[in-house]
C-alpha positions in Angstrom: 77.6 -53.4 43.8 76.2 -56.9 44.2 72.8 -57.7 45.8 72.3 -61.2 47.4 70.1 -63.5 45.2 67.3 -64.7 47.5 64.7 -67.3 46.9 61.4 -68.2 48.7 62.1 -72.0 48.3 64.5 -73.8 50.5 68.2 -73.6 49.5 69.4 -76.5 47.7 73.0 -76.5 49.2 71.6 -77.8 52.6 71.8 -74.7 54.6 68.8 -74.0 56.9 65.9 -71.8 56.2 63.9 -70.2 53.3 65.2 -67.3 51.3 63.4 -64.5 49.6 64.0 -63.9 46.0 64.8 -60.2 45.4 65.1 -59.2 41.8 67.6 -56.7 40.6 64.9 -54.6 38.9 62.9 -54.4 42.1 66.0 -53.3 44.3 67.2 -50.8 41.7 63.6 -49.5 41.0 63.1 -48.8 44.8 66.4 -47.1 45.0 65.6 -45.0 42.1 62.3 -44.0 43.4 63.7 -43.2 46.8 66.5 -41.2 45.2 64.0 -39.2 43.2 62.0 -38.4 46.3 65.1 -37.5 48.2 66.2 -35.2 45.5 62.6 -33.6 45.2 62.7 -33.0 49.0 66.0 -31.3 48.9 65.6 -29.2 45.8 62.0 -28.4 46.0 61.3 -24.7 46.5 58.4 -23.0 47.9 58.9 -20.3 45.2 56.4 -20.8 42.3 58.1 -21.3 38.8 55.7 -19.0 37.2 56.8 -16.3 35.1 57.7 -12.9 36.7 60.4 -10.3 36.0 63.2 -13.0 35.6 60.9 -15.3 33.7 61.3 -18.9 34.8 64.9 -18.4 36.4 63.9 -17.3 40.0 67.0 -15.3 40.4 68.4 -14.2 43.7 68.6 -10.6 42.2 65.7 -9.6 40.0 66.0 -7.1 37.1 66.1 -3.6 38.3 67.9 -4.5 41.6 71.3 -3.6 42.4 72.4 -7.2 42.1 71.2 -7.5 38.5 73.9 -7.4 35.9 74.6 -8.3 32.2 74.6 -12.0 31.0 78.1 -11.1 29.6 79.4 -10.1 33.1 77.6 -13.0 34.7 79.1 -15.7 32.2 82.6 -14.3 32.8 82.2 -14.7 36.7 79.6 -17.5 37.0 79.1 -19.7 39.7 75.8 -21.4 38.4 74.4 -21.5 34.9 71.1 -23.3 34.0 68.3 -23.0 31.6 64.7 -23.1 31.7 61.8 -23.0 29.2 58.7 -20.7 29.3 57.1 -22.7 26.4 58.0 -25.1 23.8 59.6 -22.2 21.8 60.8 -19.8 24.6 64.0 -20.8 26.3 65.9 -18.9 29.0 69.6 -19.0 30.2 69.9 -18.1 33.9 73.2 -17.2 35.7 74.3 -16.4 39.3 77.8 -15.3 40.5 79.5 -16.8 43.6 77.4 -16.1 46.6 74.5 -15.0 44.4 76.0 -11.5 44.5 75.0 -10.9 40.8 72.2 -12.4 38.6 71.5 -12.2 34.9 69.1 -13.9 32.4 68.4 -13.8 28.6 65.6 -15.6 26.8 65.1 -16.4 23.3 62.7 -18.2 20.7 63.8 -21.3 19.2 
């Protein structure tokens, strides 16, 4: 992708009008900040990330519900697999099957 190089001074090629100089870093920085804000808006959740019965996973099916399964089953049929950290030492693996039908998680100290 190429962005036009613009300058505040009049062009030296004889064409009319001044141009504005727009640096690559400023354009890419704006695109990056806008993209970050858009992603935050899309993926933000009203659910708190605080620890509860599924630690930091925020699973569709909490432990003890009919939709909760073993991590072995979930990994064999997974749709989503992600990780989260409860602290600098406690890390969890989180899993959901297609359609959030089954959920599982496991945590370990590293």
